[in-house]
N, C-alpha and C positions, 0 to 999 in steps of 0.2 A: 490601465486596463487593456489598452491596445497592445502593449508589449506582451502581456500575459496571453492574449488570444493569438498573437503572431507566433509566440513561442510554442503554444499548443498546436498550432497548425504545422509547424516544422517537426515537432515530435511525432505528430500523427502521421505525417508523410513518411518519416523514418521508420515507423512501426508497421504501417499497413501496406505501403507501396511494394516493398520486396516480398512480403509474406503472402499476399493475395495470390499471385501467379503460382507460387510454389505449391500451395494447397489445391489450387485448380489442377495442377499437374498430378496430384495424388487422387484426383477424381472426387474431391469434395464439391458439394454444391457451391454456387457462387456466394450465397449468404454465409454458409459455414466457413468458406475460405476467407471471407472478410473478417469474420469474428476471430478465427484462429490465427490470422496473419501476424499479430504481434509475437506469437510464440516462435515462429521461424526467425523473424528479424532479431528478437532478443537472444536467440540461440547464437546467431552470428556475432552479435555485439558482446556476448558474454564469454563464448568459448574461444573464438579466434584470438582475442587479446592475450589469452594464456600462452599461445604459441608465439605470438608477436613479441611478447616480453622476453621469451627465451632466446630469440634470435635478434633482438634489438630493433624490431620494426615498430615505429610509432603508430599509434591509432590516429587516423585522420578520417575525414569524410570519405576519401576514396578507399582506404583500407577497411573501413567498416560498412558504411552505407553503400558505397559503390560495389563492394564485394557481395553484399547481401542482394543488391539489385540484380547484379549479373547472374548469380546463382539462381535466384527465384525465377527470373524471366527465361533464362536458358532452359531450366527444367520444364517450364510451361511450353515453350516452342518445340523442344525435343519430343516431349510426350504427345503433343498435338500432331506433329508430323508423323510419328510412329503409328498413332491410331488411324490417321487418315490413310496411310499406306497399307496398314493391316486390313482396314475395312474394305479398301479397294480390291485386295486380293482374297477377301473372304476369310481372313485368318482371325479377325477379332470380332467377337460378339459381345457387345456391352450389355450387361444385365440392367434391366429397368428397376429403379428403386421401388420397393414396396414395404409397407408398414409391418412392424413386428407385432404390434398389438393395437394399432390404430388404423383407420381406413386410409386409402391412398390419397383421398382428397385432403385430409388433414396433414399428411406427411409431405405433400407436394409443395414446393416453394412457389409462392405467389407474389405478384407485384405488390400486393398489400403489405407483405412482410418487409420489403425495403422501406416503405413509407413509415411503418411503425418503428423500424430500427432507427430511422432518422429522427423520429420523435423521442426515442430513448436518449439518443445523443444530445438532442436539443434540450431536453429536460436536465441532463447532466451538466451541460454548459450553463444553463440558467441558474440552477441551484448552486453550483460551484462558484459562479460569479458572485452570487449574493453572499454566500457564506465565506468564501476564501478571497476571491479577486477584489471585492470592494472592501475587505478588511485590511488590505495591505496599505500601510502608510506610503509606500513607494514600491515599484515592481521588484526592487532588489533588497527589500528589508528582510532580514533573517529572523528566525524564531530563536531567541536567545534562551537556550535550555541546555543543561549538561549533556544530554544524549546527542544533541545536535552538533556539538563541537566535532564529533567524529564524522557525521554524515557530510557536513559542509567542508571540513578540512580535507578529507580523503577525496571528495569530488573535485575540489580545487587542485589537489595534488595530481589527480588523474588528468585534469584538463591541461595543466602546465607541462606535464612530462610526456603525455601521450602514451603512458604505460597503464593499461586498465586491467591488469591481471587480478583475478579474484584470489590467486595464491600468494600475492605480494601486496596486500592492502596496506599502504604506507602513507603517512601524512607528510613525508619528506621527500617524495620522489623528485621534486623540483630542485633539490639541493644535492651537492656532492656528499659522499658518505661521511667525510670528515667534518662536515658542518651539521650533521644530524645529532639530535639529543637522545636517540634511542639506539639500542644494541642491534646489530645486524643479526636477524633471526632466521630460523629455518623456514621452509615453506609452511604457510599457515592459511587455511581457507577462511574466507569471510564473504558473506553474500553482498557483492558489490555491484550488482546489475544496475541499480538505481544511480550509482555514481557514474557508471559508464554512460548511461542515457543522459545524465546531466551534462557530462563533458561533450557529448555529441550535440546536444541542444546548444551549448555554448559555441561550438564550432559552426553550426548552422546559422546562428543568429548574431554572434558577436556580443551577446549580452554579458554583463558581469556574472560571475559564477552564481551568486545568490539569486539573481533574477532567473538564470537558466534552471536552477534547482526548483524554484517556485513554479516555473512554467512546466517543467517535466512532471512534477507531482500533480499539477492541475490537469494535464493531459491524461494522465493515468486515471484520475478520479472522474473526469468529465466525459471521456471518450471511451477508453478501454473498458472500464468497469461497467458502464451501462450497456455497451455493445455485448459484452459477455452475458450480462443478466438477461438480455433479450433472448439469447440462445437457450438459456436455462428455462425461462418462463414459457417461451414458445414451445419447447419440447415437453414441459411438464403438464401443459394444458392443451394438448393437440386439438385443433379444430375449434377451439373457443377463442375467437378473436377478441371478445370483450375482455377476457382475463389478461391476455398478454398485451393488449393495448394499454390497460390500466397499470400494468407492471412498469410502464415508463415513469409513472408518478411514484409508485410505492418503492421502487428501487432506490430513489434518492430521499425517501421520507425519514429514514432512521438516523437519529443523532449519533448513535453509537458507532456507525461507520459511514464515511471515513473520519468524521470530526472527533469522535472520542479517541481514536488512535492518533490523530493530529496532536491533541493536547499533551500526550506523552512523548511526542517527537519520535514515534516508532515508524519512521518513514520507510525503511526496508519492508516492514510488515504491510504498510499501505501498498507498496509496489507488489508484494507477493499476493495479497488478497485481490488486488485489482486484476492481476494476470491469472489468478485462479479461476475467475469467472469465465473468460474465454476458453480456458482449457476444459472446464466442465461443459459449457454451452455447446462448443463445437463437437465434443464427444456425444452429447445427447442428441444433437441434430443428426449426427451420423447414424447412431443406433436407431433413431425413430424413423429413418427413411430407407433402411435396408434390412435385410434379414440378418440374423446374428452371424451367420457364416460370411456374408458379404462385408460385415462391419469389422471383422478381425484385423485385416491388414491395414486399412486406413487408421483404425484406432491405435494400433501398435506404432505406426509412423507418427501419429499425433503425439503420443505419450513418450516416444523416443526423444522428442523435442521438449515436451511439456515438463517432464520430471527435471531435466537439467535446468530449464529456464526458471521454474519455480524454486529450485534449489539455489540458483544464483541470486534470486530476488530475496527469498526468505524461506528456508526449508520447511517451516511448519505449514506453509501453504499447501505443500504436497499432501499432508495428512488431512487437511480440511477438504481438499478435492477428493481424496481417497474415501472419506466417510460418505460424502454425498453420492459419489458414483457407485459405491458398493450398494447403497440403498436403491439407487436407480437400476443398476444392473440386476439386482435381486428381483426387482419388479418385472423387468424385461424378460429375464429368464423364466420366472414363474409364469407369466402370461403366455410366453412362447410354448412352454411345456403343456400348459392347460389346453392350448388349442390343438395339441396332438391327440387329446382324448376325444371320444365320440361326443357330439353335441348333446346326445340324449342321455349322457351319463355324468351328471353334475358331481357325483361323489368321486369319480375317477379324476375329473378335472381338478377338484379341490386337492386331492392327494398329490397330483403331479405339480400343481402350483406350489404347494407347501414344500415339496421335496426340492424344487428348483430354488426357491427362496432360501431354504436351509443350507443347500450346498454352497451358494454364494456367500451366505453369512458366515459359515464355518471357515471357508477359505479366507475371508476378510479378517476374521478374528485371529486366525493363526498368524497371518502377516502382521497384524497390529501388535500382538504379544511378542513376536520375534523382533520387530523393530524396537519395542520398548526395552528389550534386553541386549541390544547391540552395545558394545563397550563405549563407543564414542557418543551414544545418546544418553548414557547413564546420568551425567551431570544435569542435562537439560530436563529429563523426565522426573528426576527426584528433587529438583529445585522447588523451594516454596518461600515466597516473600510477602504473603498477604497477612493482614490483620484479621483475626477471627471475629466475626460480628454476629449479632442476634439473628437467628434464623427467620423469625417473623418479620423483622425489619427488612431483611434481604429479600424475602418472598414478596413483600409489598413493592419493593423497588423493581423486581423482575416483572411483576404483574403489570405495572404501569410503565415499563420500559424506561425506568429512571436510572440511567447509567451515570457513572461518576462524571462530575463537572457540569452536567446538564439536568434540567428539570424533567419530570415525567412527560410522556406523550400519551395522554389519556384517550383521545379520539383514535389515534393510530393503534393503541392497545386494544380498543374495542373492535375495530375493524379486523385486526389480526385474529382476535378471538373468534369472530364470526367466520373467518377463513378456516380456522382450525375445525370448527363445528361442521362447516360445509365439506371439508376434506374427509372428515370422519363419515359424514352422511353418504358421501359418494365413494367411500372405501379407497381413498387415495392415501393410504397409510404411509406409503414409502416416502412421500415428500415431508411428512411430519417427523420422520425419524431423525434426520440430521439436525433440525431445529430443536427437537426434544433433547437430543444428546447435548447440545451446547447450552441449552437452557438449564439442564441439570448440572452440567459442568460449571456454569457460572455460579449457580446457587451453592454448589459444594465447595468451590475454591474460596468463597467468601465466608463459609461457616465451619469448615473443618479441614484438618490436614491428615488424611488417611490414605490407605492404598487406593481406594476408589477415586480420590482426588487426582492422584497421579495417573491412574488408568484413563480417566476421562479427559484430563487436561494437561497431562505431562508434556506433550509435544509443544505446548505453548507456554512453557515455564510456569504452568499453573497461574498464569497472569490473567486477572479478571478483565483487563482492558482489551487484550487480544481476543479473549473468549467472547466478550460482548460484541466486538467488531464482527467476528465471523458469525455469531448468532444473528445479528441484524441482516447480514447478507442472506442467510438461509430463511429468514422470516419474510423477506420481501416477496417471494412468490405466493406465500400463504396470505399475506396482506392484500395482494392483487386479487386473489380469489375472494377474499373477504369483502373487498370494495365492490367487486362485481356482484357478489351474492347480496350485498346490501341494496344495491340498485334493483336487483330482481325482487327483493322483498318489498321494497317500496312500490314497484309496479303491481305486485300481487295484491297488496293491501288497498292500493288505489283502485285496482280493478274490482275488488270486492265491494267498494263503496260506490263507484260510479259506473260500473259495467266495463265493457271492453275499452282498452286504451289504444289509440292509433299510434302508428309508427313515429309520426312527427312529434307527438306528445311525449312518447317514450324517449326519443332522442333529446328533446329539450329538457325533460326532467332529469335524464341521466347526466347531461352536461352540467346542469345546475348542481346536482349532488356532488359530482366530481370536483367542480370548481369550488364549492363550499368546503369540501374536504381538504383540497390543496391550500386554500386560504387559511383555514384554521391550523393546519399542520405547520405551514411555513410562516405563520404570523409572528412578527417580532413582539417583544414585550410592549405592553401598552398600559395606559392609565385612564381611569375614569374619575372625574372630579366628584368625590363623595364627601360631604362635610364630616369632619371628625374621623375620617378614615384615610388610610394611605391610598387605596384605590388602584394600586399597581397590580397588573396581572402578568405573571411570569409564565412564559411558554417554553416548550422544549427547544424550538429553534431560536427563540429569543435569546436563550442562554448560549446557544451556539454562536450567534452573531456577536454578542458582547465578549465572549471568551476569545474568539478568533481575532477580534479587533484588538483586544488587550495583548494577545500573543504577538501580533505582527505590527507593533508600533515601537518607535524609538523612545521608550519611557525610561526615566532616570531610575525607576525602581528595578529595572533589569540590571543584571550584573554588568552587561555591556550596553550602556544607554546611549541616548542621542548625543549628549555632550562629549562622551568618550569617542563615539564614532567620528564626530567632527574633528576632535583633537588628533585622532589617528590619521585622518586624511591630511592634516597639516604635517604630521610626522613623515608620512610617505613622501610628501613633496621635498622634504629636507634630506631624507636618508636614501631615497631611490631604491635600488635593489640590494642595498647592504643588509647584512644579517643583524638583527636586533635582539639582544637578550631581553627577556620580559618576565613578568610575574604572572604565570598563567591563571591562577585563581581569581585575578581581578577582572577577568573577561577579555584580556588581551589575546588569549588563544583564538578568539574570533576575528582578530585583526587581519589574519592571512586570508581567509575566504571572503571577507567583506571588503577589504581595502588593499589586498595584494601586498601587505606588509610582511616581509619575510622574518617572522618572529622565530626564536629558537625553541621555546617551550610551547608546543601546540596541544598539549594534553595536561589536564590537572592530575591524571594518574601518574604515579611514580614508579610503577613496577618494571617498566621496560627501559628506563633511562640508563644510558651507559655511564661509565665511571667518570668521564669528563663532565657530563651534564650534572651528575650528582655532586661532584666536587665544586663546580661553579655555583650551583644552587645554594650550597652551604657556606661558601667562603668568598663570594665575590666582594663583599664589603671590605675585605683585606687586600684589594687589588694593589694599592699603592705600597704596601709593606711586605707583600709575600710574592716572591719570585715565581713560585709554583702556580699561583693564581694567574699571574700575567701570562705565563706560558700556556696555561689552559685556555685563556681567552684568545690568545694569539693563534692557537692551534685550530680554532673554529672560525677565525677570521671576523669575529664580532667587533664592531666599533661603537655601538650604541646600546643604551639601556633605556627601556620604557617602563614607567610605573603609572598606572591609571588610578591607584588608590594610595597616594603618597602619604606616609605617616598616619595611616588610619588604623586604629587598634582593631584587633581581630574581633573583639566583642561588639564593635560599632560598625563594622564594615558590611557591605552588601556583597556576599560571596555566594558561590554555588554551595548548596547544602552538603555536597559530598566533600567539601574542603573542611577537614577536621583537625589537621595538625600543622599549625603555622610554623612551628619550630623547624620543620624540614625545609622551609624556605627562608631561614633566618639570614642567610648570606645576601639575599636580595631585599627582604623586607626591612632590614636595619639600615639601609643606605639612606642618607639625608643630603640636603643641598651642600652641606659643608664637609661631606665625606671626601677625604683626599683621593684623587684619581678620577673624580667624576665632575664634569662641568655642565651646569645647566644650560641647555640650548633653547628649550621651549618649556614654558610653565603656564598653566592655567588652573586655577583652583587647586584641586588635589592631584593634578596630573603633571607628569614630568617626562621630559626627554633629556637624557644626559649623553654627553660625549665621553667615551671611555678613554682614559689615558691623558 
């Protein structure tokens, strides 16, 4: 756990230290600057490597973190000196922030805000430690899943090569071109920001790549995500300290995010959604403390960084932020226009409010439809891979927040429902809109495949896991309001029964309610000894803990299990940095990121393999008798062959479920201990290392 926390500290320094002074230079408040800081830092870590790749400059601590630090602090001191000189000459007059639709007291940054922000991050650290950190069999244990072969392998390739370009995402950057099994392709964009951050964490800490990857994801979930949520909830409920204080708890209460996204190994989406919250939160803090006119420039500057960063993390995060901010901006514009009408004319106020909201909504809808029809978005928007399920069953799952892999969260669902009612009662309709959009989208993608499905959820591949994750993010502020309203309801009822309640009694009672809520929500599975009954009680977070523990363990039921990991470590001691031909579907594609073994086949997909790789894959068994096979092996410089499932029939093997056609690997799968041209060097159970030749 120490390694995880140390890695989190290093990643947090890399994200917040350069970005904070940069946003202070742009006249953001100190707390908004802190929240937005990762956007600037990630812009440097994601964009500069594109140019570094073209000119051959490797990414190091100095060319990434060092450059970001210099730019951020140089901007801060330059603008500070400029303002001081201008003010002395009477040339600069700084406008005082004032609320658009809230009073000045609620918009003003207070010391209390920093305390609550610290509580948000503390809650993030505690919950992530319970659900993620303590689930790790070791700090460097990987999640063995098909999707994760790309995330870990490209991260390792970035780390080894120093080339972090999102236009050249390659699993083989550590190898010369002639030793790679893939074709040399044209420029191709892939969201690789998480991989660059992982490589930077590895440079800072010296951790193994898998440990650096775990620490980077932990930092995003435990620090960046809750910090951004503070900005959102602080701005959504201005002046209500109770609600945005309780948001520290509700932010981390939902099993659907980040843990539901973890299960599918959609780590770029975790990075995108975590970075989405600071982008939204900082924007809302800016809008809530200035007039609309004063907010234009800083918001443009913020999103000039925000859009590329979210795109580099996972482009669909841009559309999540867009939906939320359209709702918020419609509210801000509507309230701003309503205030221009005479206070004595409510009818005129209503008309101006509606016209402002409608104008923003129409512009937002036009942009949404235009993006849906962009040629490069067509495949994403029209993709559909879900099973159609019974609508009533799906509705019940949605009602009780029972997202895939986890049990329902009944108490949290009740508190969230109270929050919905309270928001309706207080006419905070705007904050319900994003959550309602994604609730409807989640229901639709599970029950039908229609034009509405793709309109609501197309930017997320109509994938219910991604939709559930973003829904949970947008439900967190509503749940915070519901928890606060629940406390108020208890105070009211108790007051009716016993008269006026003192402040200390309220404080003690509120603490008790919140503590009980947190205990019940985060309670693990438990058992009650009842005769003739199972007595086991399954909880939402109980299933999170057990699922995460199963994911991050060296189990033999995994395609790349603990015994295979130990065998690969022995292989590494023998072969060193030599290239090793392998059979990727047996899990050996994970040997490169986990144990630095330079395997030849690093992907079970066959679509991008070059002619040499295809020829070896189909004909290696004939090495001793076919000169062309020997020439092909010699051309890549391979001296070894690794098999982790020796002589295991396809029907009996433990493979990735995406592995469907073993005949395409016949040249490797048919090799035996007595095959000419191959000498057994290391053998344990069904695992083999052969010397070729």
